[in-house]
N, C-alpha and C positions, 0 to 999 in steps of 0.2 A: 555704649560702651560696654560690655557683659563681662565678670569676671564671679565665673561659677552663677549663682543665685543673687550676687550682686549688681544691680544698674545702676551705672553709674550717667547722669545725663543732666541737662542746665536746668535752672527753674524757669517755671513754677514746679513743686515736687508735690502740690494737693491741685487737685483739678477738679472741675465740677462741669455738669453736663449743663448747668446754666447758663445763660448767655444776656448779653445786657436787652435784647429783645423780649426776651423769653420772661426776664424780670419786668420790665416795663410794660409789658401785655397781662400780665399776671396781676402787678398792679391795677391796672385801666378797669380789669374786671372787677375787682376789690371796691372797685369806685364805682360800678354801674348800680349798685341799691340804692346811694345816695344822691347818684345823676339824676335818677328814677323819679323819686322821691320830691325832687327839685321842680321837675318838668310837670309832676301832678300836683302841686300844691300852689307852683307859683305861675305855670302856664308857659304858652309858646314865648314869653319874653326870655325866661329861664334858658327856654332850647335855644333859642336865640342869640346870649349870650354864650353859651355854651360854644357854640359853633363856630360866632365870630375871635374868640376868643383861641381856641385853637386852631383855626385858620389862620388867624393873624401868627401864633407861634410857630406853627408850621413854616409858616412863610419865609418869617423872618428869617429861621433858623437855616433855611433851603440859600437864602439872600446871600447872608453874611460868611457861609461856606463854600460860598461861587467866588466870594471877592475877595476870601482869603485864600481862593486856589487847592480847597481842601477837599474831600467827598462828599457829596451830601448822601447823609446819613439820617435824612428824617424818617425813614423804616423804621429805626431803632424805637420808635417810641417815646425818647425821650421829651423831646419838644411837645408829643400831644397831652403828654401826663404834665407837664408846664401849663398848657394852658386851660387844660381840664380844670386843677387844683386852682388857680387863678381864679376860671370862673365860677367854681362853687365857691369862692369869698366873698362874690360880689354882692350887693344891693340887688334886688329883682327890679327897681328903678332905675338902676345903673343905664346911660346913654350906650348902644352900642359901641360907637365909636371913640369912647372912652375906655371898655373893655379891650379893644383891640390895642391904644395905645399903652394900656399896662403888659399888655403879653408881649410886645415890641419891646418896650422898657425890660421885660423881664427875661427874654432872651437876650437881648442887645449887650445889656448892662450886667444881668445877673449872673449869664452864664457864657457867652462868647467871647466877652470882654476879657475873659482871663484865659482863655484858651479855647474853652469849650467842654464838653463832657467829660467830665472826673478831673477838673480842677478849677470848678466854683466854689468860694471859701460861703457863700451862701445861698439858703436853697433859693433860687430861680422865680418860681412862685412868689415868693414872700418876700425880693425884692419890687416885685413887678405891683404886690399889694402896697407895700410900704409907701411906692411911689406917686400910687393912686387918692393914697389916705390924705399926705400933705398934698397935692396937684390939684386935688378935687373931693375935700373934706366934707362939701354939703351933698354931695351925689351919694359917698361912700358910709354915709349915715343919715338916708333917707330911707327909712324901711317900709315895708307894707304887710300888711297882716292877708295870710290866706284864706281865711276864711271870708273876709268880705270883700277885698282887693283897694282898702281903703288904705290910708298912711297911719304907721304903730310902732312903737316901742318897741326893744328885743327882749326878751326874760332878763339881761342884764342891765338893761335902761331902768326897766321898771321897778327893778331892786333898789339900784340906787339912787336915782331921783323920787322916784314916788315910794318905797318902801311896799312894794305889791310882788307879791312870790308865784311866778307862774307854778301850774302844776307838776309832778312829776311826771304822769302819764303823756301832758302835753309835748313837754321837752324828747321823752322816748319817743314816739311818733312824729314830732316834727311840725305841726300843725301850730305853727307860732311865728310871728316875725323874726327877719335876720337876714343872714346871707344864704343863696340860694340852695347851696349844699352843707351850709351846718348844724339847721334845725332839727332833724333827725338823730338823735344821738345810738338809738339803735340799731339803725341800716349804716351809721359808720363802724359801732361796734361789730356788726357780722362781718363786712369788709375786712376788717384789721383781725380779727380770729381765722379769717380765712388766707390771708398773710401769712399770720403764726403759721397756721397748719401748715401749708406751702414752703414754709422756709425760709421766705423773703425778706422776713422781719424778723428780728429777735426780742423777747420782752423785757430788755433792759430800759431801753429809754420809757416805751409806753406805759409800763406799770410804775418806776421810778416818777414817771411826768404826773401821770394821773393819781396816784397814791399818794405824793406829796402834797399836791391840791387837798386831795381830801385831808389828811393830817392837818396841816396847816391852817386850814379853815374851820375843822372843828378846836383848833386850839385857842384860833381867835375868836370863838363863840359863834359862828356863822353855819350854816347849811349846808356841807360838806356833799351831799349829796346832789343840793341843788348845783353848785359850783364844778362838779363834774360832768350834770350834764348838758347844761348851759353854755350857751357860746360855741367857741370853737375847737373847746378842748380835744374832742376825740376825734376830729380832723385833723389839729396838728399833732395829736402824741403817738397816732398809728400811721399818715403819710405826709408830714412833712419833719417830725423831729428825725425819723428815721432815715433821713436821707442820706447813702451810703457816702456821700462825699464831704458834706460839710456839719457831718458829727463823727465824736469819737470813734475809732478802732479797735480798742480794749473794751473787756467785759465791765473792769470799775470806772472806766471813762465814761462809758453810756451810762451809768448806772446816776454818777457825779452830774453828766449833760441835764437828765430827766431832773434830779430834784434841783439844780441849778434853778431847770427853766419853770419846774413847779413852784416854787418861791417866787420868782419873779411875776407869774400870772396872778398868783395872791396877793402880791403888795401893789399891782398895777390895779386890780381890779377894786380892792378894798381903798387902798388909800391913796389911790393916784387919780386924776381929774379923767382918765379915760375907762370908759366901762369893762374893756376887754384888753387881755394882754397877752393873747395867742402868740400874735402878731410877734409883737417888738421879745416875747420872752424868750423865742425860738433863733431872731437874729443875732439877740445880743451872747445867747450862748455859742452861735454859731463862730463867735470873735477868739472865744476862748477855746474852741475845740483844739488849735495846735497846739497850747500850754497844757491842756487836761492831757492831750496822748504823750506828748515830751516824760510828764510825771508818774503816768502809770504804765508805761512801756515797761514789758516785762525783760528783766535785765537778761543780756546775753549769758550764757555757760559760762564761767571763768571769768566774767566782764569786773573790773576792778572800780569801785566807783570812785567820780572824781571828787576830791577835798576842795 
C-alpha cells in the first residue's frame, strides 16, 4: 500500500541479499585453509575424519527431517558446517566411527531436538564435541605429532604439565600436536578476516573474546601471545562463538559474551585440571545468552521501564 512516497508494508522492513545458504557456504570457504592444513599436517586420516563427520551430520539431518515430515534442507550447508567444525576439533587418532557418533549427536541432540536451524540454544558442533570428550576421553586426548607421526602432547598440555612453551612460529603455522583443525592459528585468522570482510560476522565477539584472553593472562603473569595462538581459541572465536542462533543479538551483549568466554578460558586453562577451555567457555556462555539479550535489549521509544 502506498501513500505518496510512503510505502506501508508488513515486516521485515530491513532486507538483505544474504540467504542461509550463502552465509553457510561463506563460512565453509573461510574454513578451507584450516581444512587444507589439517590434511597437509595429519594426512589422509584427517581427510577421512572430515568426510565421515560431514557425511554423518548431513545424513542425520536428512533422516530426522524425514521423520519429522519437514522439508529436507540439507542443501543449505548448515549440517555440512556442523560436521566440518566437529571434525576440526578432533584428534587425528580418533576412530572414524566415533567421529560419526559425534556428528549424529551434534545434529540430533545439539540441533534437531530443539526444532532445527534457528532454535538450538547451543552450538551443535560443540555439543557433539562435549559428548565425545565425556564418552571417549582417552581417544579425545590422544595426540599425534605431525612431524614424526608419534604420540605427542599439545602445546597447552606441554605448558601445563611440563612447563615447556612452544614457539610462536610453530603455533602460527600449525606444525604442532593437537586437534586437526586448530593447530594453524594463522590460517584460522585468515578465515576469520574473510568472514569479517564479507560481513558474515562482526568484530564484537572475536575481538572481545581474544582480547580478554590476552589481557587476563597478562594480568596473571602468563604469556598472552602464547595463549592467543595455542589451542582452539582462534577456531572458537571466529567460527563457533559467532554462531547467529546461540549467541546474543545486541552489540553490547556480544561484547559481554566474548569477555565472559575469555575469562572462562583463562580460568580453565590456568587453574582447572583441563588444559583447554574453549569448548566449555562457549557452551557455558550459550546458557547466559537469553539473559544477556534481555538486559542489553535497546528500550523501545516511549517504553516505560517496569519497577
